[in-house]
C-alpha positions in Angstrom: 4.0 -23.0 8.8 6.0 -24.1 6.6 8.1 -27.2 7.2 12.3 -27.3 7.0 13.4 -28.8 3.9 16.1 -31.2 3.7 17.9 -32.2 0.0 18.4 -35.7 0.9 15.7 -38.0 0.2 13.3 -39.0 2.3 13.7 -42.4 4.5 12.0 -43.3 7.0 13.3 -43.6 11.0 15.7 -47.1 11.5 14.5 -50.0 14.4 19.0 -49.6 14.7 19.3 -46.6 17.0 22.8 -46.2 15.5 21.8 -46.8 12.2 19.8 -43.7 12.7 22.5 -41.7 13.9 25.1 -42.6 11.3 22.0 -41.3 8.7 22.2 -38.2 10.4 25.4 -37.5 10.7 25.5 -37.9 6.8 22.9 -35.9 6.3 24.6 -33.2 8.5 28.1 -33.7 6.7 30.0 -34.5 10.0 29.3 -31.8 11.7 31.5 -31.4 15.2 28.5 -30.1 17.4 25.6 -33.2 16.8 26.5 -35.0 20.0 24.7 -38.2 20.9 24.2 -40.2 24.5 23.3 -43.4 24.9 20.6 -44.8 27.2 18.7 -47.8 28.5 14.9 -47.7 28.8 13.1 -50.7 29.7 15.7 -53.4 28.4 16.0 -51.2 24.9 19.1 -49.7 24.0 18.9 -45.9 22.9 20.4 -43.3 22.1 19.6 -39.3 22.3 20.7 -37.3 19.9 21.3 -33.3 20.0 23.2 -30.3 18.2 25.3 -29.0 21.0 25.0 -25.2 19.9 21.1 -24.3 20.3 19.9 -27.2 22.4 20.3 -26.9 26.3 21.8 -29.9 28.1 20.3 -28.8 30.8 16.4 -29.2 29.8 17.8 -32.9 28.0 18.8 -33.5 31.8 15.5 -32.1 33.3 12.9 -33.5 30.6 14.2 -36.3 29.2 16.9 -38.2 30.5 15.7 -37.9 34.4 12.3 -39.2 33.8 13.5 -42.0 31.5 15.8 -43.1 34.8 13.0 -42.7 37.2 10.2 -45.1 35.2 12.9 -48.0 34.0 11.1 -50.1 36.5 7.4 -49.0 35.3 5.8 -50.5 32.3 4.6 -47.1 30.7 5.2 -45.5 27.5 7.5 -42.5 26.7 4.8 -40.5 26.3 3.8 -40.6 29.8 7.8 -40.4 31.3 8.8 -36.8 29.2 7.9 -33.9 31.1 8.5 -31.8 28.0 5.6 -30.1 26.7 6.6 -30.6 22.9 7.1 -33.8 22.3 6.1 -35.4 19.1 6.7 -38.1 17.3 9.1 -38.5 13.9 8.6 -41.3 11.3 11.1 -39.8 8.7 14.5 -38.9 9.3 14.4 -35.6 7.0 11.5 -33.8 9.7 14.2 -35.1 12.1 16.6 -33.3 11.1 14.5 -30.0 10.6 13.4 -31.1 14.4 16.8 -31.1 15.5 18.1 -27.7 13.3 15.1 -26.0 15.1 16.5 -27.2 18.9 15.2 -30.1 19.5 16.3 -33.3 20.5 16.0 -36.8 19.0 14.9 -40.0 21.6 15.4 -43.1 19.2 15.5 -47.0 20.4 16.2 -50.1 19.0 13.5 -51.9 17.9 10.8 -48.5 17.2 10.3 -47.6 13.3 10.1 -43.9 14.7 11.4 -41.9 17.0 10.5 -38.8 19.6 11.5 -35.2 19.3 11.7 -32.8 22.3 12.1 -29.1 22.0 15.5 -28.2 24.2 15.9 -24.9 22.4 18.5 -23.0 24.5 17.0 -19.7 24.3 19.6 -17.1 24.7 18.0 -14.0 25.6 18.6 -10.5 26.9 17.3 -7.7 28.8 14.4 -5.7 26.6 16.2 -2.3 27.3 15.2 0.9 25.6 15.8 1.0 21.8 18.6 3.8 21.5 17.3 4.9 18.5 13.3 5.9 19.6 13.7 6.7 22.7 11.0 8.4 24.6 10.8 10.8 27.7 7.4 9.4 29.5 6.2 5.7 28.8 7.4 2.3 28.6 11.3 2.0 28.0 10.5 -1.7 27.0 12.2 -2.6 23.3 12.0 -5.9 21.6 15.2 -7.9 21.8 16.6 -10.7 19.5 14.3 -13.6 20.6 11.0 -13.9 18.1 9.3 -15.8 21.5 10.4 -13.1 23.9 9.0 -10.4 21.4 6.1 -12.4 21.0 5.6 -12.4 24.6 6.1 -9.0 24.9 3.4 -7.7 23.0 0.9 -10.8 24.4 1.4 -9.4 27.8 0.1 -5.5 26.7 -2.9 -7.2 24.2 -4.4 -9.5 26.9 -7.0 -10.4 24.1 -8.8 -13.1 22.7 -8.5 -11.8 18.7 -4.8 -11.4 18.8 -3.3 -13.5 16.2 0.2 -14.7 15.1 0.4 -16.9 11.9 4.6 -18.1 11.3 6.0 -18.7 8.7 9.9 -20.0 8.1 11.3 -17.8 4.8 14.7 -18.5 3.7 15.5 -22.1 2.2 19.0 -22.1 3.2 18.3 -19.3 6.9 15.0 -20.6 7.4 14.1 -18.2 9.7 10.9 -17.7 11.5 8.9 -15.2 10.7 5.4 -14.4 12.8 2.5 -12.0 11.1 0.2 -10.8 14.0 -2.4 -8.8 14.3 -5.9 -8.7 15.4 -8.5 -10.8 14.1 -11.7 -8.3 14.6 -10.0 -5.1 13.5 -7.6 -6.4 10.3 -8.5 -5.5 7.0 -9.4 -9.0 6.1 -8.3 -8.5 1.8 -5.4 -5.9 3.2 -4.2 -9.4 5.5 -4.8 -11.6 2.2 -2.8 -9.0 0.5 0.1 -9.6 2.8 -0.1 -13.4 3.3 0.1 -14.1 -0.5 3.2 -11.8 -0.5 5.3 -13.3 1.7 4.1 -16.8 0.5 5.1 -16.3 -2.7 8.6 -14.9 -2.1 11.0 -17.2 -2.6 15.0 -16.4 -1.1 18.1 -18.2 -0.1 18.5 -16.1 3.5 16.0 -13.9 5.0 17.5 -12.6 8.3 15.4 -9.5 9.7 12.2 -7.9 8.8 14.3 -5.3 6.8 15.4 -8.1 4.6 12.2 -8.7 3.2 10.8 -5.2 3.4 11.8 -4.8 -0.7 9.9 -8.3 -1.6 7.0 -6.6 0.2 6.9 -3.0 -0.7 4.8 -1.7 -3.5 7.7 0.7 -4.9 10.8 -0.4 -4.2 13.0 2.2 -5.9 10.8 5.2 -3.9 12.9 7.3 -1.7 10.1 7.2 1.1 10.2 3.8 3.3 6.4 2.2 2.8 6.6 0.0 6.4 6.9 1.5 9.2 10.4 0.0 11.3 10.2 0.1 15.1 11.5 -1.7 18.4 8.7 -0.5 20.7 6.2 -3.0 21.9 4.4 -0.3 23.1 3.7 1.5 19.7 3.3 -1.9 17.8 0.1 -2.3 20.3 -0.7 1.0 19.4 -0.6 0.1 15.3 -2.3 -3.4 15.9 -5.6 -1.7 18.2 -5.4 0.8 14.9 -6.3 -2.7 12.3 -2.6 -2.6 10.9 -0.2 -6.0 10.8 3.0 -6.7 12.4 5.3 -8.7 11.0 8.4 -10.1 13.3 11.4 -12.5 12.9 13.9 -14.7 14.9 17.4 -13.2 15.3 15.5 -9.1 15.1 14.6 -6.7 17.6 12.6 -4.4 15.1 9.2 -5.2 13.9 7.7 -4.2 10.6 4.1 -2.3 10.6 2.0 -2.0 7.5 0.2 -0.5 6.0 1.4 2.6 7.3 0.9 6.6 5.5 3.6 9.5 5.4 2.2 10.9 9.1 3.1 7.5 10.6 6.6 8.3 10.7 6.1 11.9 12.4 4.3 10.2 15.0 5.8 9.4 18.5 4.6 7.9 21.7 5.4 10.9 23.1 3.0 12.5 21.6 0.2 10.4 23.4 1.9 10.4 26.6 2.3 14.4 27.0 -0.3 16.8 27.0 -2.4 17.7 24.3 -0.7 21.4 23.4 2.9 19.9 24.0 2.2 17.1 21.9 0.5 19.1 18.9 3.2 21.1 19.3 6.5 19.1 19.1 4.7 17.1 16.4 4.6 20.0 14.3 7.7 20.7 15.0 8.8 17.3 13.2 7.1 18.8 10.3 8.4 21.8 10.1 11.4 20.3 10.5 11.5 17.5 7.8 10.6 20.9 5.2 13.8 22.6 6.8 16.0 19.8 6.2 15.0 19.0 3.1 15.0 22.5 1.0 17.2 24.9 3.6 20.4 24.3 1.5 18.6 24.5 -1.5 17.1 27.7 -0.7 19.9 28.9 0.1 21.9 28.5 -3.0 18.7 29.9 -4.8 18.9 33.3 -3.0 23.0 33.6 -3.1 22.9 32.2 -7.1 19.6 33.8 -8.3 17.5 35.8 -5.9 20.0 37.8 -3.8 17.8 40.8 -3.9 15.2 39.3 -1.4 17.8 39.8 1.7 17.4 42.1 4.1 19.5 45.4 3.6 20.9 44.4 7.0 22.2 41.4 6.1 23.3 41.9 2.8 27.0 43.0 3.8 27.3 40.6 6.4 26.0 37.3 3.8 28.6 39.6 1.0 31.5 39.7 3.3 31.4 35.6 4.2 31.1 35.3 0.1 34.4 37.6 -0.7 37.4 35.1 -1.8 35.3 31.7 -1.7 36.9 29.6 -4.7 33.4 27.4 -5.4 30.1 28.6 -6.4 27.5 27.5 -3.6 26.1 24.3 -5.1 29.5 23.1 -4.9 30.2 24.2 -1.1 26.6 22.7 0.1 27.5 19.3 -1.5 31.1 19.2 -0.1 29.4 20.2 3.1 26.5 18.3 3.5 29.4 15.2 1.8 31.3 15.7 5.5 28.9 15.8 7.5 27.6 12.2 6.0 30.9 10.7 6.8 30.7 12.2 9.9 27.4 10.5 10.7 27.9 7.2 9.4 32.0 7.6 11.5 30.1 8.4 14.5 27.2 5.3 14.1 29.9 2.3 12.9 32.6 3.0 15.8 32.6 2.2 19.8 29.9 4.4 21.5 32.3 6.5 23.4 34.5 7.1 20.3 32.0 7.5 18.1 30.6 10.4 20.1 34.1 11.8 20.1 34.6 12.0 16.2 30.6 13.3 16.0 31.6 16.3 18.3 35.2 16.9 17.6 35.0 16.1 13.7 32.1 18.6 12.9 33.9 21.7 15.4 37.6 21.3 13.9 36.4 20.5 10.2 33.8 23.2 10.3 36.4 25.8 11.6 39.2 24.7 9.5 37.2 24.9 6.3 36.1 28.4 7.2 39.9 29.6 7.9 40.9 27.8 4.8 38.6 29.8 2.9 36.8 26.9 0.8 33.8 27.3 2.6 31.6 30.2 3.7 30.1 31.1 7.3 27.1 31.2 5.9 26.9 27.9 4.6 28.7 26.0 7.6 25.8 27.6 9.9 22.7 26.0 7.0 24.4 22.8 6.6 24.6 22.2 10.5 21.0 23.7 11.3 20.0 21.2 8.0 21.7 18.4 10.1 19.7 18.7 13.9 16.7 19.6 11.7 16.9 16.0 10.0 17.8 14.3 13.7 14.2 15.6 14.8 12.6 12.4 12.8 12.0 10.1 14.9 12.2 6.7 12.5 15.8 6.4 11.3 14.3 5.3 7.5 12.6 8.9 7.0 15.6 10.9 8.1 17.7 9.2 5.3 15.1 9.9 2.9 14.8 13.8 3.7 19.1 13.6 3.0 18.6 12.0 0.2 16.1 14.3 -1.1 17.8 17.1 0.1 21.0 16.6 -2.8 18.4 16.8 -6.0 16.9 20.1 -4.4 20.2 21.6 -4.2 20.6 20.6 -8.4 17.5 22.4 -9.1 18.0 25.2 -7.0 21.1 25.8 -8.5 19.7 25.5 -12.1 17.0 26.8 -11.5 16.5 29.0 -8.0 13.4 29.0 -6.8 11.8 27.9 -9.6 13.6 24.7 -9.4 13.0 24.3 -5.7 9.0 24.5 -6.5 9.1 22.0 -9.5 11.4 19.6 -7.4 8.6 19.9 -4.5 6.0 19.4 -7.1 7.4 16.2 -7.8 7.9 15.1 -4.6 4.1 15.9 -3.5 2.7 14.1 -7.1 5.1 11.0 -5.8 3.4 11.4 -2.7 -0.2 11.4 -3.7 0.7 8.0 -6.2 2.4 6.2 -3.6 0.5 3.3 -1.9 1.4 0.8 1.0 -0.5 -2.1 0.3 -3.7 -0.6 -1.0 -3.6 2.4 1.7 -3.1 5.7 0.1 0.3 7.2 1.1 -0.3 10.7 1.9 -3.5 10.4 3.7 -5.8 11.8 5.7 -4.7 14.8 2.8 -5.3 12.8 -0.5 -7.5 11.8 -0.9 -8.9 14.6 2.1 -10.7 12.7 5.0 -11.5 15.0 7.7 -12.6 12.6 10.4 -8.6 11.7 10.0 -6.9 14.9 10.5 -7.8 14.8 14.3 -4.5 13.0 14.5 -2.6 14.2 11.6 -0.5 17.6 12.1 -1.9 18.0 15.5 -3.2 16.0 17.9 -7.0 16.6 19.2 -8.0 15.4 23.0 -7.7 11.7 22.8 -12.0 11.9 24.3 -12.1 13.3 21.1 -11.2 10.6 19.1 -13.7 7.9 18.4 -12.9 6.4 15.8 -9.8 4.7 14.3 -7.8 5.8 11.3 -9.3 5.4 8.1 -6.3 4.2 6.8 -5.6 1.3 7.9 -9.3 0.1 6.4 -10.0 -1.5 9.6 -13.5 -3.1 10.1 -14.4 -1.7 12.8 -14.0 2.1 12.9 -15.2 2.3 16.4 -13.6 3.2 19.7 -14.4 4.1 22.9 -12.8 7.0 24.3 -15.1 9.0 26.8 -14.6 10.6 29.9 -18.1 9.4 30.8 -18.2 12.4 33.2 -19.5 16.1 32.6 -17.8 19.4 34.6 -20.5 20.3 37.4 
């Protein structure tokens, strides 16, 4: 784990407490939240120094000041008096400043060439509520919070196993953000783990606010439209991936964990798939994948039919479609672009506005704009229906990042359909498929188990087999031990 770096030269701790305070004030540029309190311990004058904004004054009172007052008449060293479990001895001032910035308080006494650092961080936490973008019908309704310590505790609570390992880093030369890498030592592939460590240790940035901020530094293809790491705010989903041999990356101040390496199909899986019965879980997973294709290709298919392949429509649909197109001044590609762009505006406005207003904008805005553009004769009725179905289908993907990828890929497919019809759509899909087959996530084939084909991996791909049939972990994570124990243990009489 990296230590905080200070731009000032390393200075030893002075034997005069007031001198130490002046140097620390100078290093921190006379910041207003730096506070101090004078004390006397066993006839030695001293001082407690802390940052008011991140230190808990109640902890300072209970674990530092009160124990020192009780031991005033006893010849005991400070190490035996202070009750805080995180007590360390500091001999250089720049290390003391680093401890201050971590939420510790410093105890310096006259005549001592070192000082004590006591962890008194003020833990501002919130209740682990269910993530709004990863809701489930059955199962756990807990979600990660903004405290790294609390998030690691939520994982520890679910995985009471001695093989669960947590490695911590400090990222960002300016922000000094705490980062944690979590994995199961007996399951994770050591080569993949070493590559993750190599990439993390090679990153040099001024600020790192969240795992998502570091995603671009860790992934193989930054310009790919497909996410190569799975973000999640659910502890139960994180636990499931850890038990498959994957690695989770969490950071202080963020409720999101990054799962890596992952595959394309990982973004269509939901905890509800396993909390539900086999048939319903498999059906809804297949529904999400069909929705992925619908959301990506439906506008392009409509443009191709209207512009090139009108003859494939049944006779019963020719007249209604032709009637809806009469008087429309724009070609289908312009109609589609205007409507998709409008839907994206409404979606973005709904996300950024306060929740009650955002919901109103999403519903009223869609109805009013859709009815107005049709009444004005700018957009056809059928195009409004196509774009509405496309928008609904994109919402069925349980991961926001993959939903964003779908919306991005809609535009080039619409352009290809307007130029070459169905041939353009097929060519576009072939390019996307080739890209999926070539893409990797930290050495793991992104389109596994289809490319390369892995028959055993199909048990948890498009459909889900019964749990007692899945006796091996997913091959894509390259786990050390593929065998897992799933057995009924009984037979029907």
